[in-house]
N, C-alpha and C positions, 0 to 999 in steps of 0.2 A: 867584836862583831860576831853574830851568830853564823854558823856554817849552814850551808844549804845543799841538800841532796834531792835531785829530781828523778823519780822513777816513772818512766813512760810505759804504761801498761799496768793496770791494777787487778788483773785476773789472778789465777792461781800461782803463776810464776812470780809476779810482783808481790803477792801476799806471802809466798814462801821466803822471799828475800827479806821482807819486813820481819818475819818471825826470826830469821837468823840474825838480823841487826839487833833485835831485842835481846836475843840470847848472848850475843858477843859483846854488846856495848859495855856491860860492867867491867870487862877486862880491858877493852881496847879504846874506849872513848870517855874521857872525863872533861870534855870541853865545856864552854860556858853555855852551850845550847845548840840545838840542831833543828832546822826546819826541814821537814821531809814532805816533799810535794809529790802527790800522785796525780798523773795526767792520764785520763781515760774517759771517753764519753759514756762508758757503760759502768754499772755499779761495781764498787770495789769488792774484791773477793771472787764473785762469780764471773765478772767480765762478760765478754760477748758470747762465748761458747756455752756458758753455764747459766746465763741470765734466766730470770723467772719468766720472762715474756716469750715462752715457746711452748709447743704442744706437749702435754703430759704423755703423749704416745711415744715420745723419744726417750729411749732408755740409755743408761750407761752400758758399756759392754764388759763390765767387771762386777763380780760379786761385791756386795757392800762391805764384806769383811776384808776385801783385798784393796781397799782404797783408804789411804791415810795422807794427811798433810803434815805429819809429825815424825821427827827423827827418832831413831833408836840406836842401840849400840852396834848394829851392823853397818852403820854408815861410817865410812872412812873419812873423818873430818877432824879438823883441829878444834872446832868449837864444842861447847857443851851440848849434851843431849837434853832435849826438852820434850818428854813424851806427851802424848795426848791421844784422844779417842779416834778410832777408825770411824768411817761413815756409819757402819751398822751399830757401833757402840753409842755414838752420839745420837742417832735417830731412834734407837731402841727397836730396831727391826731385825729379822732373821738374817744371819750373816750370808746366807746363800741367795738373798734377794738381789735381783737386778733392778736397782732403784732408777727412777726416772731422773732426768737431768735437772728438773726443778728442785728436787730434794737435794741433789748434789750441790746445786747453786746455793741453797739455804745453808748447807754445811760449810761451804767456802766462805759465805758471808760471816758466819759465826767464827770461823778460824781467823778471818781478817780482823774482826773485832777483838778477839783474844790477843792477836799479835800486836795490835795497836795499844791495847791496855797494858801489855808487858813492857812497852818501851819506857826508858827512864823518864822521870817527870820533866826533864829539861828538853825533851824532844816533842815538838809540835807537828801534827800531821794535818795537811791541807789537801783536799781533793778538788781537782779541777776537771769538771765533766766536759772536756773539750778534746779535740785532736791536736796532737803536736805536729807542727809542720816542718820544722827544721831545728838544728842545733848549730850555733855558731860560737866563735870565741877561740882564742889561741890556746895551745896546749899548756902554756905556763900560766894561764889566767882563768878567771871565772868564765863559765859557759853561759850562753844565752839560749834559752829554750822558747821558741816562738810558738804561740798557741793560736788556733783558729779563732778569729773574732776578738782578739786582744791586741791593742796597738803596741803594748810594751811586753818584752819577754820576761820570763822567769829567770832570775840569776841563780846559777848553780855552781858550787864548787866541784860537784861530780854529777854525772848523768848516767843512769842505767836504763838500757832499752830492754824491756820485758814485753815485747810486742805481741807475742802469741801468734796465732794463725792469721795470715794476711791475704787480702785480695790481690789478684795479679792481672795484668793486662793479658790479652789473648796471645797465644803463640801463632805462628804463621798458618798452621792448619786450622786452628780455631777461628782465626780471622776470616779465612776463606769460607768456612762453613757458615759463619754468622752472616757474611755478605750474601752468600747463596740463599740463606733463609730469608733475608730481607727482600731480595730480588724476586723470589718465587712465593712469597707469602707463607713460608714455613715457620716452624718454631724450633729455635736452637737455644738450649739452656747450657751455658758454659760451666766449667768447674766452679763450685761454690760450696759454702756451708749450707747444707740442705735446708735448715730451718730458716734461712734468709732467702731462699729461692721462691719466686712467684710461680706456683704450679697451676694457676688457674687456666692457663692456655692449653693444658693437656686435657683434651675433651673426652667425655665418657664414651667408652666403646671403641675409641680410635686406637690404632696401633701406635706405640711409642718405642723408639729404639733407645736403649739405655746402655751406655758404654761405661763399664766399671761394675765390679761385683764385690766391693768391700763394704765398709761401714757406711759410707755415704749412700750406697745403694739400699742398704737395710733401712736407713731413715726414709729414703724416698718411697720404698715399698710400704712402710707403715702409714705415711701421710696420704698416699694415693689409694689406700684400701680401707683400713679402719678409719682413717682421717676423713673418708668420704661416706661413712655410714655403714660399711661392711662389718661383719662380725664373724668370730670363730666359734664353732661348736667344739669345745675342747674335748668333750667325751667322745664325739664321733671323729674328731680329727679332720673336720671339713670347714671350708670357708663358705659363708653365705653372703653373696654379693649384694650390694645395694643397687647396682645398675649404674652407678655414677663413676665407676672405675674405668680408666683406660686399660688397654691390653699391653703389658710391658714385655718387650723382647730384649733380654739382657745377655750381654756377652762381655768378654774382657780378654786380656792377654792369656790368662790361664783358663778362662772359660768356666770356672767353678767358683762357688762362694768361699770366703775365708773359712778356715777350719773352726768348728764349734769350740766354744769355751769348754774346758774340761769340767765334768759334773760330779766329781768326788773329791774328798779331802786327802791330803798327804798323811801317810802313816809310816812309822818306822824311821830307819836311818836315812838321812839325806846323803846324796852323793857328795864326796869331799871336793868341792869346787872352790876356786879354779884349780885345775890339774895341769893342763897343757897350754892354757892361754891365760896366764896370770900377769901380775905387774912386771915381773922380770922379762918376760917375752915382749911385752909392750915397750919396755925401756930399750930392749935390744933393737926392735924395729925402728923406734924413734931415733936411735943413735946412728943408724946407717947413713953415711954421707951421701950415698946414691939414692936414698929414699927407699920406698917399698911399693910393691904392686899388690893390690888387694887379692886378686884371683890367684896369683902365683905364690905370694908370701903369707898372706893372712888367712884366706879361706881354708887352706889345708889344716891350719891350727884350729879353726872354728869347727870343721868337720870332725876332727879328732876329739875335741872337747865335748861336742854334743854326743858323739858316739860313746865316749866314756860314761857320760851321765846315763845314757840309755842302757848300756850293758851292765853297769854297776847295779842298777835297779833290777834288771832282768835276772842276773845271776844270784843276787842276794835275796830276792823275794820270790822269784818264780824259778828256782833251780831245776825243777822237774822238766822244764822246757829247754834245758841246755845239756850239752854233751861233754863238758869239761869243767873242772873246778874253777872257781873265780880266781884263786891265787895264780893258777897256771895261765888263764886267759889274760889277766891283768898284766902279768909280766911280759907276755908276748906282745900284747896290744901296745904297751908302752914303748917297746923296743922298735916297733915297725914304723917307718916314716912313709913308705910308699902306699898309696891308697889301694892299689890292686892287691898287694900282699895282705893288706888289712881285710879286704873283702874275702880273700881265701881263708884267712883265719876265722872270720865270722861264719863262713859257710860250713866250716868243719866243727864249729862249737855251738852253733844255733841252728837246729834242723828246720824249724818253722819259718817260712818266708814272712809271715805276719809279725814275727818277733825280731826281724832284722830292720835296722834303720837305713832307709834309702832316701836321702835328702833330695836327690835329683828327681825321683819319682814323686815325692811329696810336693815338690815345687811345681812340677808340670805333669799332673796326673793324666791329662788328655794328649800328651805328646805322642804323636804317631797313631792315635786312636781314631778310627773312622766309623761312621754310622751310615747305613744305606739310605735312611729316610729321616726327616725331621722328627716324626713321631717316635721312631725308635730311639733317637737321642733323648727325647723328653723322658722316656722311661728309664733309659740308661743313667741319666744324670740324677733322676730321683733315687735310683738305687745307690748311686755313689753317695749322695747326701745322707740317706738312711744309714748306710754303713758307717759313715763318719760319725753321725750322732750316736750310733750304738757303741762304737769303739771308745769315743771320747767320754762316755758315761759308764764305762765298764772298768772297774779297778783291776781286772785281770790283765789289762794292758797299761798298768801304772807306769811302765817305762815311758809312756807319752808325757806324763806329768814330770818325770825326771828330765826329759828333754826340754820342757818348758822352763824348769829351773836352770838348766844349762844355758838356754837362750838369755835369760835374765843376767846370768853371770857373764856371759860373753859380751852382751851389750854394755854392761858396766865397765868392761875393759876397753872395748872398741871406742868408746866415747873419747878416750885420751888420744886417739889417732887423728881426730879431726874429721874432715870430709873424706869418707871412703866410698862415696857414690851412693846413689839412691837405691840401688838394687837391694842392698842389705836391709835397709829400713823397711822396704816393701816385703821382703821375705820374712823378717821378724814379725811384722804386723799380720801377715797371712797365717803364720803358724801359731803365734802367741797372743794375738790381740783380735781374734775374730768375734763373731756375734754370740750372744747367749744361745744355748740350745733351743729354748722356746721360739726364738726368731727363725731358726732353720725349720722347725716343725711348721711354723706359719708359712714359710716359703713353700714347703711341700704341699700344704693345703691349697695355696694359691695356684700352684702348678696343676694340681688335679682339677681345680675349678676352671682352668683355662684363662685365668687373669694374668698369669705369669708364664712366659715361654722362654726357653733357653736357646741361644744362638750358637755358642761354641767358643773354642779357643782361638786366639789370634784374630779376633773379630775385626773385620775391615768395614769401614763406612765410606761409601761413595755418594757424592752429590751429583745426580744425573737424572735426566728426563723429568725435571721438576719435582723430584722427591729425594729423600735420603734412602739409600739401599744398603743393607748389611748382609754380610756373608761370613762364612768360616770354613776352613778346611776340615773341621770336624764332621761336617755334613756336606760332602762335595756336591756341587751343582745346585745347592739350595740357597735362596736368598729371600729376604723379607723387605718390604718397602713401607715407609711411613712418612708422614708429614711433620713429625716431631722427633727431635733427637735431644737426649739429656746426657751430659757428661757427668756421671755420678762419681765425682772425686773432688778432693780439696785442691785449690790452686797450688801450684808449685811455689815454694817460698824463696824464690831467687831475688837477689838484690836488684838486678837490672829490670825485671819485669814486675816487681812489686808495685802496687798502686799507692802504697804508703809514701807520702811525699818526704817524710823525714829520712826514710831508708834510702830513697832515691838521691836525696841531697847529700847524704853521707858518701854514697858511691861517687857522686860527681866531684866531691871534695878530695877523694883519694883513698877512701877506705877500701881495703883489699877484699876480693871475693875468691872463693875456692873454685876449683875446676867445675863443680856443679852449680856455681852461682850463689853460694851461701856466703854470708858475711863472715870473714875470718876473724877469730878471736884468739887471744892468748889462752893456751890450754890450762895455765896455772890458775888464772883468776877471772878470765872473761873480758879482759881489756880488748877494745877494738884495735885491730892491726891495720897499719897503712900498707901501701903496696911495696914498701921496702922491708916489711916485717916488723916495724917498730910499733910497740904498743902505745896507744894514746893514754897519757897519765890520768885523764879526767873523764873518759868515756868507756863504759862497759856495755856488754850485750849478753843476754841469756835467751835461749828458746829455739824454736824450730827454724828461725830465719838465719841461724848461725851454724858454723861447722862444728860446734860443740853440742849439737842437738841430742836430746835424750828421748827415751820412750814416752815420757810425759812429765808434766809439772808435778803430779802427785804419783804415788807408787804403791806397790804391794808391801805390807809391813815385813820387816826383817829380811829384806832382799838387797840391802846396801844402798838403794836409792841414789843413782848417780846425779839426778837433778838436785837432791838435797845436798850432796857433796859440793856441787857447783855453787849453789846458793850460799853455802857456808864460806867457801873460798872467796867469793865476790864480796860478801858482807864484811869479812875480816879485812880484805884489802881496802875496801872503801873506808871502814872505820879507822884503820891505821893512817890512811892519807888524811882524813879529816882531823884526826887527833894531832898529827904533825902540824897541820895548818893552824889549829887552835893553839898549839904550843908555841909556834913561832910568833903568832899574833900577841900572845901573852908576854913573851920575852921582849 
């Protein structure tokens, strides 16, 4: 009997898993055959997020040379390395290009085709352009994957959920705001993938409150400006409105946009990472019978690791801006455990404030900052963005790029700890996964044109007097009102609130969730855990809806790629299981 594997989700994560199955099959699976079923209403490879049917104004937020779907020798995995081209090599474009998502989707479709072609001849691939509704079946027997519009299920020896980003039901606040909007004839757009949002209700010239200053906001900004016929005069640095734009009033918890992508290449020696937060420290944290606290036990190690990356670069490449030899500084830095003592050491060895790493200030740059008027704040935040752009494109501050490499190293280690709370993922994205520099230059032009206005940090939205009203302590006493509110962020990928029926059904059956509501999986291979901590032998899950989530399904070359490591572990576990089934059947 032919074995059967169902992968729910055929986007980049599902494609990466197929690539790893193809790479590992010669070693681990010599059964009589395998039917590999892909379940996804969207095209294989690109999936929903990277599909062709979206605006070409929507860009990737990474350089084309920093995007790959292929493993290299830096990935810590048991399976074989199968190298392949990065996006820029495949597309034949400059590596520093910020490609649009349509081009990335074409790359992903090609990678999918290559992965399928690399499978052994005995493996047949079947794509089902439908939604999966639920999975049933006993742990010791074949699973049944029920599809929308089909009376009979797919039978599967194993099921892997590679669901990607999911829609979610509204939380209590969102529900109240949506009801208020319905009652008063207002517009409320909840968290969503911006390319899927209907923006037609946002009227030209009307004020629109926008809560969220990350990548979802950047997409919204593009669609409501250039997407409505406006244009940029790049030489003059100005925006020429079409007259069809609304006026966007944007704020968030931090009140500032994500940091710009760094605009120069790495040169010279890389910091030797990991140094203070490596596999041994993670093993130690996981072995503690009492568990660990992120802020108390993990964050101090993260701070020390990022500081090491920062100062290693500063001392070895810009020694004229230091007052101590690197050997002396490194020895003292390594010995100090207390954060205050470390700050004292840094103050004595690094005279310039702009050369010191202050993670708290980076995280909350408007903390305690107050402006007398709304207009003063507009100019103040423009200066902040201009300074950020200048620094992030100046190799004289190449310690910032070292911190970026440190963040990648740290993320690769923290993945093993499971769900450590949403704050870390947001902090990582804010520092390491911000918009391209050109997008922030566009933001500045929109601000000067009056199409975009800043609200401030800790933005509060109230529904009162028949409108939405927003204010911020950044500008005391000032508020702005509007008849439209957009929540510019992706839905939270929690098990309980996900609109995906399959995930909800798994939770109802007893699948475990983390404290932050993510699906709990075995850290070794991605098997879904029940509420007693037992792994399901026939169900796996990968992606942002799990407590093993990584920065992305694809990664920067030669940075260890934790998603690739997970894909390889899951593929090998699945192939071993299927091989054992085939062996028993043959016997």
